[in-house]
C-alpha positions in Angstrom: 61.1 4.7 18.2 59.7 8.1 17.3 58.2 6.8 14.1 56.5 4.0 16.0 55.0 6.4 18.5 53.9 8.6 15.7 52.4 5.7 13.8 50.4 4.5 16.9 49.3 8.1 17.6 47.9 8.4 14.1 46.1 5.0 14.5 44.6 6.2 17.8 43.3 9.4 16.1 41.8 7.4 13.2 40.2 4.9 15.5 38.8 7.7 17.6 37.4 9.5 14.6 36.0 6.2 13.3 34.3 5.7 16.6 32.8 9.2 16.6 31.6 8.7 13.0 30.1 5.3 13.9 28.3 6.9 16.9 27.0 9.6 14.7 25.7 7.1 12.2 24.3 4.7 14.8 20.5 4.4 14.6 18.4 6.1 17.3 17.2 3.9 20.1 13.5 4.4 20.5 11.7 4.4 23.8 8.0 3.5 24.2 6.8 7.1 24.4 5.1 9.4 21.9 8.0 11.9 22.1 10.5 9.3 21.2 8.5 7.7 18.4 7.8 11.1 16.9 11.5 11.5 16.2 11.3 8.7 13.7 12.1 10.2 10.2 10.2 9.2 7.2 12.6 7.0 5.2 13.4 8.2 1.7 12.6 4.7 0.2 9.0 5.0 1.3 8.6 8.6 0.3 9.9 7.8 -3.2 8.2 4.4 -3.8 4.8 5.8 -4.8 3.2 2.4 -5.6 2.7 -0.7 -3.4 0.6 -3.8 -3.7 -1.4 -5.1 -0.8 -2.7 -8.7 -0.9 -5.8 -9.9 0.8 -5.7 -13.7 0.9 -7.1 -16.1 3.5 -10.0 -18.4 4.4 -12.4 -15.9 2.9 -10.7 -16.5 -0.5 -12.3 -20.0 -0.7 -16.0 -18.8 -0.9 -14.8 -15.6 -2.5 -18.0 -13.8 -2.6 -19.8 -10.6 -1.6 -22.7 -8.6 -3.0 -22.1 -6.0 -5.7 -23.3 -3.2 -3.6 -22.1 0.3 -2.4 -19.7 1.1 -5.3 -18.9 4.4 -3.6 -18.0 2.8 -0.3 -20.4 4.9 1.7 -19.5 3.2 4.9 -22.0 5.2 7.0 -25.1 3.9 5.1 -27.6 2.1 7.2 -27.5 -1.0 5.1 -23.8 -1.1 4.5 -23.0 -3.8 7.0 -25.6 -6.3 5.8 -24.6 -5.7 2.2 -20.9 -5.3 2.8 -19.1 -5.4 -0.6 -15.8 -6.5 1.1 -15.5 -10.3 0.5 -12.9 -10.5 3.3 -15.7 -9.7 5.8 -17.5 -13.0 4.7 -17.4 -14.5 8.2 -19.0 -11.5 9.8 -21.8 -11.0 7.2 -22.7 -14.7 6.9 -23.8 -14.6 10.5 -26.3 -11.8 9.9 -29.8 -13.1 9.4 -31.2 -11.9 6.1 -27.9 -10.9 4.5 -27.1 -11.8 0.9 -23.9 -13.4 2.1 -25.8 -15.7 4.5 -28.1 -16.8 1.7 -25.0 -17.5 -0.5 -23.3 -19.5 2.2 -26.3 -21.7 2.9 -26.9 -22.3 -0.8 -23.3 -23.3 -1.6 -22.1 -24.9 1.7 -25.2 -25.5 3.9 -26.4 -23.8 7.0 -24.2 -26.0 9.3 -20.9 -25.5 7.5 -18.6 -23.7 9.9 -16.4 -20.9 8.4 -13.2 -22.4 9.9 -13.9 -25.6 7.9 -12.6 -23.6 4.9 -9.1 -24.1 6.5 -8.4 -27.6 5.0 -9.7 -26.5 1.6 -7.4 -23.4 1.8 -4.5 -25.5 2.8 -5.0 -27.8 -0.1 -5.3 -25.0 -2.6 -2.2 -23.0 -1.4 0.0 -25.9 -2.4 -0.4 -24.7 -6.0 0.8 -21.2 -5.2 4.1 -19.9 -6.5 5.4 -16.9 -4.6 8.1 -16.1 -7.2 5.4 -15.7 -9.8 3.6 -13.2 -7.7 6.7 -11.3 -7.0 7.5 -11.0 -10.7 4.0 -9.9 -11.5 4.2 -7.2 -8.8 7.5 -5.9 -9.9 6.5 -5.8 -13.5 3.4 -3.9 -12.5 5.7 -1.2 -11.2 5.3 -1.8 -7.5 8.2 -1.0 -5.2 6.7 -2.6 -2.1 4.3 -5.4 -1.2 2.1 -5.7 1.9 0.5 -9.1 2.8 -2.4 -9.7 5.2 -0.7 -11.9 7.7 -3.9 -12.0 9.8 -7.3 -10.6 9.0 -10.2 -10.1 11.3 -11.1 -13.8 11.4 -7.8 -14.6 13.2 -6.4 -17.2 10.8 -2.7 -16.5 10.3 -0.6 -16.9 7.1 2.4 -17.9 9.0 2.9 -20.8 11.5 2.5 -18.7 14.6 4.0 -20.1 17.8 1.4 -18.2 19.8 -1.5 -20.6 20.3 -5.0 -19.3 19.7 -7.0 -20.5 22.7 -10.3 -20.4 20.8 -9.6 -22.5 17.7 -8.5 -26.1 17.1 -4.9 -26.5 16.3 -5.6 -27.4 12.6 -7.7 -24.3 12.1 -5.3 -21.6 13.4 -2.8 -21.0 10.6 -1.8 -22.0 7.1 0.3 -25.1 6.6 2.8 -23.2 4.4 4.7 -20.2 5.7 3.1 -17.9 3.3 4.6 -14.8 5.0 8.1 -16.1 4.9 8.0 -17.5 1.4 6.5 -14.3 -0.1 8.9 -12.1 1.9 11.9 -14.0 0.4 10.5 -13.8 -3.2 9.6 -10.1 -2.9 13.0 -9.2 -1.6 14.7 -11.3 -4.3 13.0 -9.0 -6.8 14.4 -5.9 -5.2 11.2 -4.7 -3.6 10.3 -4.0 0.0 8.1 -6.3 2.0 5.5 -5.1 4.5 3.0 -7.0 6.7 -0.6 -6.2 7.5 -2.0 -7.3 10.9 -5.5 -6.9 12.2 -4.9 -5.8 15.8 -8.3 -4.2 16.4 -10.6 -7.0 15.4 -10.1 -10.7 16.0 -13.4 -12.5 15.7 -12.0 -15.6 17.5 -11.8 -13.6 20.7 -14.9 -11.4 20.4 -17.0 -13.2 17.8 -19.6 -10.6 17.1 -21.0 -10.4 14.5 -21.0 -6.7 13.8 -24.6 -5.9 12.9 -24.9 -2.2 13.6 -22.6 0.8 13.7 -22.5 0.6 17.5 -20.9 -2.9 17.2 -17.8 -1.5 15.6 -16.5 -0.5 19.0 -18.1 -3.2 21.1 -16.5 -6.1 19.1 -13.0 -4.9 19.6 -11.3 -7.4 22.0 -9.8 -5.6 25.0 -9.0 -8.4 27.4 -5.6 -8.9 28.8 -5.5 -12.3 27.2 -6.0 -10.8 23.7 -3.6 -7.9 24.4 -0.9 -10.4 25.3 -1.8 -12.5 22.2 -1.6 -9.6 19.8 1.6 -8.3 21.4 3.3 -11.8 21.0 2.1 -12.3 17.5 3.2 -9.0 16.1 6.6 -9.5 17.8 6.9 -12.8 15.9 6.3 -10.9 12.6 8.9 -8.2 13.6 11.5 -10.6 14.8 11.1 -13.3 12.1 10.5 -11.3 9.0 11.7 -7.7 9.7 8.9 -6.1 7.6 9.6 -2.7 6.0 6.1 -1.7 6.8 4.0 -2.6 9.8 0.4 -2.0 8.7 -2.0 -2.4 11.5 -5.8 -2.2 11.0 -8.8 -1.0 12.9 -7.0 -0.2 16.2 -4.8 -1.8 18.8 -6.0 -3.3 22.1 -5.4 -1.0 25.1 -4.0 -4.0 26.8 -1.5 -4.6 24.0 1.3 -2.1 24.9 1.2 -0.3 21.7 4.0 2.1 22.4 6.3 -0.8 23.2 5.3 -2.5 20.0 6.2 0.6 17.8 9.5 1.2 19.7 10.5 -2.4 19.4 9.7 -2.3 15.7 11.8 0.8 15.0 14.6 -0.6 17.0 14.5 -3.7 14.9 13.8 -2.0 11.6 15.1 1.6 11.8 13.9 2.4 8.2 10.5 0.8 8.6 7.2 2.7 8.6 3.9 2.3 10.6 0.5 3.5 9.5 -2.0 5.6 11.5 -4.3 2.8 12.6 -2.7 1.9 15.8 -4.9 4.2 17.8 -2.2 6.6 19.0 -1.1 10.0 18.0 1.9 8.8 16.0 2.3 7.5 12.5 4.6 7.7 9.5 1.7 8.2 7.1 -2.0 8.4 7.0 -4.1 5.8 5.3 -7.4 6.9 3.7 -9.4 4.1 2.2 -11.2 4.5 -1.2 -10.7 8.3 -0.8 -8.8 11.0 -2.6 -7.4 14.4 -1.5 -8.3 17.7 -2.9 -4.9 19.3 -2.5 -1.2 18.6 -1.7 -0.9 17.2 1.8 2.2 18.4 3.8 2.1 15.0 5.6 2.8 11.7 3.8 -0.3 9.7 3.0 -1.2 6.4 1.3 -4.5 5.6 -0.3 -5.4 1.9 0.0 -8.1 0.5 -2.3 -8.9 -2.6 -4.3 -8.8 -3.0 -8.1 -12.6 -3.6 -7.6 -15.0 -2.9 -4.8 -13.6 -5.6 -2.5 -10.1 -6.3 -1.2 -10.6 -10.0 -0.9 -11.4 -12.1 -4.0 -15.0 -11.6 -5.1 -15.9 -14.0 -7.9 -19.0 -11.8 -8.6 -16.9 -8.9 -9.7 -16.0 -8.4 -13.4 -15.1 -5.7 -15.8 -17.8 -3.3 -14.8 -16.8 -3.5 -11.1 -13.0 -3.1 -11.7 -11.3 0.2 -12.2 -10.6 0.9 -15.8 -6.8 1.3 -16.8 -7.2 5.0 -17.7 -8.8 5.7 -14.4 -6.3 3.6 -12.5 -3.3 5.5 -14.0 -5.1 8.9 -13.5 -5.6 7.9 -9.9 -2.0 7.1 -9.4 -0.8 10.3 -11.0 -3.3 12.4 -8.9 -2.2 10.8 -5.7 1.5 11.2 -6.3 1.0 14.9 -7.3 -0.4 15.5 -3.8 2.4 13.8 -1.8 0.7 10.3 -1.6 1.5 6.7 -2.3 -1.1 4.3 -3.8 -1.4 0.9 -2.1 -3.3 -1.1 -4.6 -5.0 -4.3 -3.6 -4.9 -7.6 -5.3 -7.4 -10.3 -4.2 -6.3 -13.8 -5.3 -8.3 -16.9 -5.5 -7.7 -19.6 -2.9 -5.1 -21.3 -5.1 -3.2 -18.0 -5.5 -4.5 -17.3 -9.0 -4.8 -13.6 -9.7 -8.1 -13.1 -11.5 -7.7 -12.2 -15.2 -9.4 -8.8 -14.9 -7.0 -7.8 -12.2 -4.0 -9.0 -14.2 -5.1 -6.9 -17.1 -5.0 -3.8 -14.9 -1.6 -4.7 -13.5 -0.2 -5.2 -16.9 -1.5 -1.9 -18.2 -0.2 -0.1 -15.1 3.2 -1.7 -15.5 3.5 -0.8 -19.2 2.6 2.8 -18.5 5.1 3.1 -15.7 7.9 1.6 -17.8 7.5 4.6 -20.1 6.5 7.3 -17.7 7.8 6.2 -14.2 10.3 9.1 -14.3 7.4 11.4 -13.5 6.2 9.2 -10.6 9.1 7.5 -8.6 11.2 9.6 -6.3 9.3 12.8 -7.3 8.1 15.5 -4.9 5.1 17.8 -5.2 5.5 21.0 -7.1 3.9 24.3 -5.9 0.6 23.1 -7.1 -0.7 19.6 -8.0 -3.7 20.4 -10.3 -3.9 22.4 -13.5 -5.7 22.9 -16.7 -4.2 23.8 -20.1 -5.7 26.6 -22.1 -7.0 23.8 -24.5 -8.9 22.2 -21.6 -6.6 19.3 -20.7 -6.6 18.0 -17.1 -3.0 18.3 -15.8 -1.2 17.0 -12.7 2.3 18.3 -11.8 5.3 16.6 -10.1 8.9 17.5 -9.8 12.1 15.5 -9.6 13.7 15.2 -6.2 16.6 17.3 -7.3 14.2 19.9 -8.6 15.7 20.3 -12.1 12.7 18.7 -13.9 9.1 19.5 -13.9 6.6 17.0 -15.2 3.1 17.9 -16.4 1.0 14.8 -16.9 -2.0 15.1 -19.2 -4.8 12.8 -18.0 -6.5 11.3 -21.0 -6.0 12.1 -24.7 -4.9 15.7 -25.4 -7.6 18.0 -26.6 -5.5 19.5 -29.4 -2.1 19.3 -31.1 -0.8 21.9 -28.6 -0.8 22.0 -24.9 -0.5 25.5 -23.2 0.5 25.2 -19.6 -0.8 28.2 -17.6 1.4 30.1 -15.3 4.5 28.1 -16.3 6.9 30.8 -17.5 9.6 29.8 -20.0 13.3 30.6 -20.0 16.1 30.2 -22.6 17.6 27.0 -21.2 14.4 25.1 -21.2 14.1 21.7 -23.0 10.8 20.1 -23.5 10.1 16.4 -24.1 7.3 13.9 -24.2 8.3 10.8 -22.2 8.5 7.8 -24.6 9.7 10.0 -27.5 13.4 11.1 -27.6 12.9 14.1 -29.9 12.5 17.5 -28.2 9.3 19.3 -28.6 8.9 22.8 -30.0 7.7 25.4 -27.6 7.2 29.1 -27.3 6.5 31.6 -24.5 3.0 33.0 -24.3 3.3 35.6 -21.6 3.5 33.5 -18.4 2.2 30.5 -20.2 4.1 27.9 -22.1 2.7 26.7 -25.4 4.0 23.2 -26.5 3.5 21.5 -29.9 2.9 17.8 -29.6 4.0 15.1 -32.1 1.5 13.7 -34.6 1.8 10.3 -33.1 1.7 10.1 -29.3 3.6 7.3 -27.5 1.7 4.9 -25.2 -1.8 5.2 -23.8 -4.0 6.7 -21.1 -1.9 9.7 -19.9 0.9 11.6 -21.4 3.9 13.2 -19.6 5.5 16.4 -20.7 9.0 16.8 -19.2 10.4 20.3 -18.7 14.1 19.8 -18.3 16.3 22.5 -16.6 13.1 24.2 -15.3 14.1 27.0 -13.0 11.0 28.0 -11.0 
């Protein structure tokens, strides 16, 4: 009898401790307040991922055209809107008298061809699309997450939304395939995270515009209760059906759309999800500059989004000259990561899902470089400085392993000499130095507070070269 009592007492203690442990491990319940949302921690998967692919694909992919203007994306220029290089803004710009896009549309489709008449063409073309092929391409490019535009500013959705759009005919509201669902399954099968972009701030089916001047950027945002309810319902469809790891809103969120409730509901459904800083409130997991770079390490996590060319959506006019060169793309990624950022790199497919060859070339080059040098990128943290220059004149970026035992110095471009002398990187007896891609250790010597490293005669790989300082103690 005593043994039975002792047994059940032990069971009770174990169950009690298990309950306490489970309670300690239970995810936080988020309330629709800024104070509650600001308790959301940045998940380690996102901090360490470093590279994501965003896809702009929709009705605008059928015409797939924009003028080759504003290569530096000087958004405040007086003629930027009428010459917008973003092909995904086709519907807006085709309605501006005198714009190159309007001229292109009339020449190729006629003045009376309605933008939403691209829907049956798009639906026909997407039958050729293979989501598994995309997922394989993105994984081999080195991406750890993918973000799909589920709805852009023209309101057409890439999933069969059950929230009816009161302004469009039923056969012009959404794609006939569940593109969101199919790509989500394919991406996750490849071991990557799946995120969804949603245009909450603009929907040109509710407030048509067009945006002609800078003042229109605000006036065209729909703020009616009808639109707020519509956006609220649609984004909850995305959350509840697909559980995206990233909820990437654009432009703003309608004041009638209960934004705090949206984010609280999202975190409660996806505790390790992240949101960007474009919801119009003082909460975000990361900031999202566009075609911009930072000068120094940011204490706050950030993510640069940009296209491989000047546009996000497919632009058939873009070619080699308008597409970032492989060396520049790799230098961009290294620079961003050294400053505590991620790169969200855009792919703009053709209407049938074909990724243009010039974009594929860049993805292939990036993937090959990361296979050799990803150790200096993934799951790293910033060092005490991001930017350096060797005594020989090499442009250097620094990262450090998450555990802190390895320091990586990436040389951007071909080294200037057969030695690289890292300034203010003191040596110590246990130090081991390698070039990623070459298993043989490199010879080195202390030069005061500098470290002089002898490079091999033949360098592995292309574009940028990573020196690994193992057992580095500073």
